[in-house]
Structure formats: structure tokens, C-alpha cells
N, C-alpha and C positions, 0 to 999 in steps of 0.2 A: 188182261191188261188191255185196255181201250186202243184200238188202232191208232188213234191220232195221239196217244201218249208214248208209243213205242220208241219213237225217236229220241225221247227224253231219257232213255236208259241206254244211249249208245256207248259202246266201249271199243277202244282200238287195241289189238292185240300186238301190233307191229307189222302185221302181214294183212289182216283183214280188219273190217268194220263190222261189228256185230250189235244187236239190240235184243232186248226180251220180248217175247211174244206171250208170255205168262208172267204175272207179278210174283217177283221173289220175296222173301221175308226180309231180306236185307235193306231194302229201301225204307227210306225215313218213316213214311206213313202207310207202309204197307200193313202193318198190325192193326191200324185204327180202320183201314179201308174194308180189310177182311171182316173186322168184327161188324162193320156197318152192314156188309152183305149178309152175314148170319143172322144178324137181328132183323133184317128185312125179310130174309127167307123163312125163318121159323118164328116170325111174329105172332101166329096163332097159337104157338105151342110153348113159347118161352115162358117161364114162370109157373106154367101148369103141368106139363108132363116132361119137359126137357129143361136143360140149363145148357148154355154154350158160352165158352171163352175162348174166343179166336178159333184155334183148330181143335179144341177140346170139347167133346159133346158128351153129356149122360143122360140117359132116358131114365125116368122114374116112375115106376107104376106099382100099384098096391096088390094087383093079383095077376096071375099068369096070363089071364085072357086080356086083360088092360095092357100087358106088356106086349103081346103079339099085335094088338091093335096100334099101339103107340109107335112099336118099330116099324110097322108097315107103313104108318103115315109119314115118319121120318124118312124113310127110304124114298117113298114117293116125292117128298121135297128135294132130297138129294139128285134124284133123276131129273127132276124139273129144272134145277139149277146147273146140271151136268157136273156135278161133283162126285169124286171117288172116294172110297174110304181103303185105308191100308189094312187088309184082313189080319195082318199080324199083330197091329196094335188094337184090334178089337176084342171085345169080351162081351158074352150075353149071358143072361139068366143068372147074375151074381146077386147074392144077397147082401153082399157089401164090397166096397171098392174104393181105390184111391183116386180122387178128383182134386185138382189144383192143390196138392200137397196135404189134403186132410182125408181121412178115412170116412166114409159115408156109410152108415148102417140103418137098418130099419128103426132102431132106437134113438138115433141123433148123429151128431158128428165128434169126432175125436181126432186129435193130432196125429200125423203120421208117425210112426216109431222113430223113423230115420231123423226127423226134426228134433225130438227130444234127447235121443241119444248122442246127436251132435254136439249138444251143450252139457249133458251130463257127463260125457268122456272129457270135457276140456279142461286144463289145468288152469290156474289162475293167470289172467293176462299178464304180460311183462312190458307191452309196448302200446303205443296210441293205437296202431292198426289192429291189434289183438282185441282190444276193448270195443273198437268200432265194428269189427267182425262179430264179436259176441252179441252187441246191441242188434245187429241186423237179423242175427239168428232168433233171438228174442222176439222180434216183431212180429212173427208169423205164429207166435204162441201166446201174444198178449190177450187174445180174446179169451182164453181159457184161465187166465190168471186174474184173480180178484185184486183191485189196487195195483196193476202192474206198473204203472208209472211210479207210485210212491216205493214200490219193492226195488225198482230199478235205479232209482235216483242216485244212490252212492257210487254206481257204476258211471253214470254220467258226470258225476261231480269230480272224478278222478281226471276228465279231459279238460276241466277248465284251467285257462291260461297255459295249456300246452301246445307248444309250437314244435318242439322237437323231442325225441324220445327221452333225451336227458333231463326233460321237465316232468317226465311222467313219474308219478309215485302210486303205487297200489296200497290203498289205506287199509287199516284195520276194518273200518266200517264197510267198505267195499267187499273185503274178503267175507266178512260175516253176512253180507247181503247176497254174495255170490252163493255162498252155501246153503242159504235158506232158499234161494231160488230153485237150486238144484233139489231140494226137499219137495217144493211145491210141484216141480215138473216131473218128479217120478210117481206123482199120484194126482194127475189132472183130471177134472171131472168131465163127464160127457154132456155136451150141448144139445138139448132137445127142443124140438118145437113145442108151443103152448099148446094144450088141448082145446078144443072149441068150448066157448062159454067158461073156460077156467079163469078164477080170479088171479089177477098178476100182481104182484108187490114189486115196486121199483125201490132200489136201494141207491142212494147217492152218496159218494164219500168225498169230502174236500180236505185237504190240508193247506198248510202254508207254502208247501213246497211241490204240491202235485195234485191234479183233479183226475179222477178216473170214473 
């Protein structure tokens, strides 16, 4: 927290007046400010051997020697900006791990099992809020689903002209689409990076109801 900005965080407890000397995450722009700090601090490494999202950081290396080198470089940067790590939340020398809700492996990226099971175990929605909650859960899995917008369209259509729960009706089309989505989610593909010089084929799919 910049000294000049400390007075902007003043709070009164009824007995004394306090202010923050370190930036808390609860402030409106704290997340964006923290991300800018990380982007600037690790600008020479981001996209090459590390990825950072706010306070989540992953170091990616091909060999053990590269890993030792990359960890040392990252620690040097952390010392330079006077930032400490919580050792209980740190893991080293992992072949795969979870980052931002995805399982990162040497072969590619796959969804976290918790995210898929959260949808697979759901019964058919009975209210507007339950459909909205389902759509939120599907949003993080869309990248693994071909034609995801088209597959989810019957679910969205149940919300049309719905103002209150008495307007909601779970249609036969929505029920069928939900079951098909569960079948697809039970066998999602692994997303892998293209190999150097590999020929890439782009598939575009468009319908009257959706584009993906």
C-alpha cells in the first residue's frame, strides 16, 4: 500500500481510527493492482517458464535442471519485490497439478474432476436459479465441449420470458440436452498444444441458433 493511499482505507471501530498499511484483497481494485505488480515483476518469465494469475503462480519446465534454474530465478524475483510464499500452499517437482481449476499435465490440459462431477451429480433443474447455476458450472467446461453453445441452447431457452419461478418449465428438449451434456462430460478430451510445424485444421460450426 502506498503511504499516500493509506488514509483512503480508514475505518472507525468506535474507539479508534485505523487504516491499512498493506493492501487487502477486499478493496475494489486490489485484484487488478496486484496483477499489474505480478505482470511487471515477472515480465521476463511470463509466457516462457511461468504463468501468474493474481496470487496463483505455476512454474513450467521440461527437465529437472531447467526446473531448478526456473525456481531459482523466480525466488530471486520474489526476494527483489519483498514477497513471501506460504509454504503450506507450495508444491514442488510435480508431474501434474491443478491451476485455476484445470489439471495441467505433460500431455495437456484436462478439467478438474470436481468441476465435472459437480454437473454429473446434478438432478434436472426445477427453478430459474438452478438453471443459472448449471450454466455457470458449464461455462468453465465449454472449452472442452465441441459446439458447446448449440448443446446448451435448450437450457437457455427454458429461461426465456421467465420472471418468476412459476413461469419456469423444464422442457423435454432441455431434459434431453442435459442428459447428452452429461454423456459428453463423462468423457471429455485432453487439450494439447500443437506440435512445432504441425499442420493445423480449423473447423467452424454455425447454426441459426448458435455459433461456436
